[in-house]
C-alpha positions, 0 to 999 in steps of 0.5 A: 854571056858573050856579045856576038860579033856583028849581030845586026841591029836595025841596020847597023853593026854593034861594035863594042863601045860604038855603033858603026856603019855596016861598011868602013869609009876609006879613012876606016879602011886606011886606019885599020890596014895600019893597026892590023899590020903592026899588030901582025908585026908585033905578034912576031916580034914578041912571040907567046905575048898575046893573052888567052890560050895561043900556042906555045911559040918555039923562041923567047924572042929578040931583046939586043939593041939592034932589034930595040933600035929597029922597033923604035923606028917602026913604031915611029913610022906607024906614028906618022901614018896614023898622024896622016889620018884625020879623026874627023873622017873616021866612024865613031868606032873607029874614032875610039880605036884611034884614040886609044891606038895612039897612046899605045903607040906613044907609050911603046915609042918612050919605052924605046925611046928611054931604052926601058929594056936596058933595066929588064928586071926590078924588085917586082918582076924579073925577065928570068922569072917570066918564063915561069908563067908560060910553064903554068900554061896548059899544054894540049899537044906534042908540038906544045911541049917541043916548041917549050923544049925550043924555048929552054934551048933558047934560054942561053941566047936570051940571057946572054942578050939580056946581060949585054942589055944590063951592062949598057944600063949600068954603064949609063946609071940606068938601073933600078936602085940596089936596096930594092935589088938585094935578094932578087937573085934568089930565084936564079940560084933556085934553078942553077943550083937545083939538083936536077931538071925535075926540081926546076919550074921548067919541068912543071909541064911534063909533070901531067901531060895530056892523052893526045901525046902518046906514051912513047912520045911522052917518054921522048920528050921527057927525055929531050927536055931533061937534057935542055934543062940541065945542060942548057938552062941551068948553066945559064942560070948559073952564069947569070947569077954570077953576073948579078952577084959579082957585077950588077947588083953590087954596082947598081944605082944607089939613089932611088929617085927616078928624076935621078936617072939619066934624063930623070924628070922627063922619064918620070913624067913618061912614066906617070902618062904610061900608067895613068894614061894622063899627063899629071905634074908629079907635085899635083899628084903628091898633094891629091894623095895627101888629100885623099889620105886624110878623107880615108883616114877619117872614115878608117877612124870611124870603123875602128870605133865600130869595132869597140877597140878603146885605144888609138889609131896606132894601137888599133894597127898594132892589134890587127897586125898581131892578133891571132884572130886574123891569121891562119896557121896553114896555107891550104887554109888561107887558099880555103877561104879565098875560095869561099869568098870568090864564090860568094862573089859568084852568087852575087854577080848577076845583080850587078853585071849583065854580062859576064864572061865564059872563061873561070879562074883558079886559085893557086899559091905564088910558085916558092922561088918568088913568094919570099919577094913577091906582092900578096896577090896577082889575079889574071883571066885564069889564075888568082895567085895568093902568097901563102909565104908568111902567114903571120904577113896575110891577114884575114880582115884584108882577104875579101877585099884582095879577093874582089880585086884579084879575081871577080869582079876585078882582074879575072872577070875584067880580063875574061870580058875583054879577051871574048870581045871579037868585035874589038881589035886585038890591040884592045882585047889583049893590051893591058892598061894599068890605070884602066885594070888597076883603077876597076880592080880598086873599084871592085873592093869599093863595089863589095860594100854594096854587094854585102861582102864585108861581113865584119867592121874588121872586113870593112877596115881591111877594105879601107886600108886598102883603099888608103894603101893606093892613096897613100901609093900616090903620096909614096911614088912621087915623094920617093921619085919626085921629092927625094924621100928615103926609102925608110920614109917611104916605108914609115908612111905606110906603116903609119896610115895602114894596117899592111903588115911590115913585110908586105910593106917594105915588099911594096915600097921596093916595088914602088922605088923600083917600078916608077909610076906604076903605083900611081895607076891604081887610085887614079883609075879608080877615082876616074871610074867613081866620078864617071858613075857619080856623073852618070848617076846625077844625070839619068836619075832613076834611069841609071842601072848598075849593070848597063854601067858596069857593062859600058865600062867593061865593054871597052877592053883596056883603054886610057882614063880620057878615052873611058870618060868620053865613053861615060859621056855618051852613055849618059847621052844615050840615056843609060843604055847598056851596050849589051844587046837587049835580047842578052840581057834578062830582067832583075826579076829573074836574078834576084832571089825568088821569095821562099 
């Protein structure tokens, strides 16, 4: 249920995670003017970057070096303006916004400073494949289609700019490691070598056009699109493929460690700060990971014994990776099972959340052009993408934890609530902070135990292997980028400690190697939420309400970990009060199953 913006309550206005005065003071007004102007500028700079059902933009935006330098200078000026405001002069609500916004601007400045735009793709995410996400959006009218055609015509210019950036990165040794890029050109060739426009993802919006577009308009738009795809987009993909195969991938960096890149030690620390929102030393993270891996391993051994398996741990992992009972043979069967898990979750949510979003998500297979090197799944507000490629690598004992993470109560629920909170500024509703979002989703996997979602010891082992997977990332990410581990070393560590399929392990390790720091956000974010909940339970005792705690965490949008911790401190000080107005709550007696 949506919390209405500006609902009057006892002379104040509810402002998400803080109560603010009816009228902003001078400092509030000045700060709001800064972030509103910057956000309006940001929307122009990055068309189509806002979450939600925004219009299809008519351009792919600009990524050239002149534009990038201009952005750096703009954000540096914004940071100076923010520094000129004393946080003590702000209202409680704007003081929280201030902390979130500073961290966000600092991250954007760091990305520009290290010229991250000169490394515009990695083993997981590619700028040319990202266009497919626009193709999967809902098109409402003829203007959306005309704008999409304009984007297609813009592909040659956009790819040319990205190629210049990649050459600059190549010249200074700033690329993803070569070992992680092999085969990533397949998604380029699937477009460049397609027999015609209809066999590319660009055509997807034209397969089922809405009735708001007349038949005559549909025919004309399809003809324009076919010309644009075959005359401009496909040749641009062919040119990009030649560049990747002949120039870029053969000469990409051989070394794996982020600390071996230009200004590497500072770069890796900046990556850690961006993805975890914490200024942690990589060696400390490595040691924490080793400690957590040992704890989870003990729990896994206990569950293994529950199954009645008589062998040792490596033998049990081999059994899980190979026994047919844990795998399906039809992609649709995997999708169906995920859908059943998601629907079971729906029936349990009201007992754990007082506030549920209006948005709903669908479940779709990962597109075939990226599935061979894509992660096992990815979730968002509207879509839970499930990888059905190589079914012997998709065990069912992991599926419940995976679904809780990617759909509800994980990414889809969190993202849907964030978008609905109109009382929060857009930079909190529409920007994703990995430590918060991934930490929440990983917490939801553990929450599945309390929700009664794990039916068998194998399912619980699957949940633990996912916990182990994320704890092991603390070891692997810092092992590769700080301690000089090889790719084989990282693969072996995950193979020995988790029940992940070997195909998935290789895909994941390549992701960690080519995306420094991102893998650290999951476990560190989850630890922050788990520790905050334990602190609240201890302090509040019988007054602790799980729904109020979850509503509080989710009422914040997307925030850095220090801001989340401070908010839970205030939640405790306020006696565990739910941030959702009382008149929107249902008593637990109305949620629990009625007696037969």
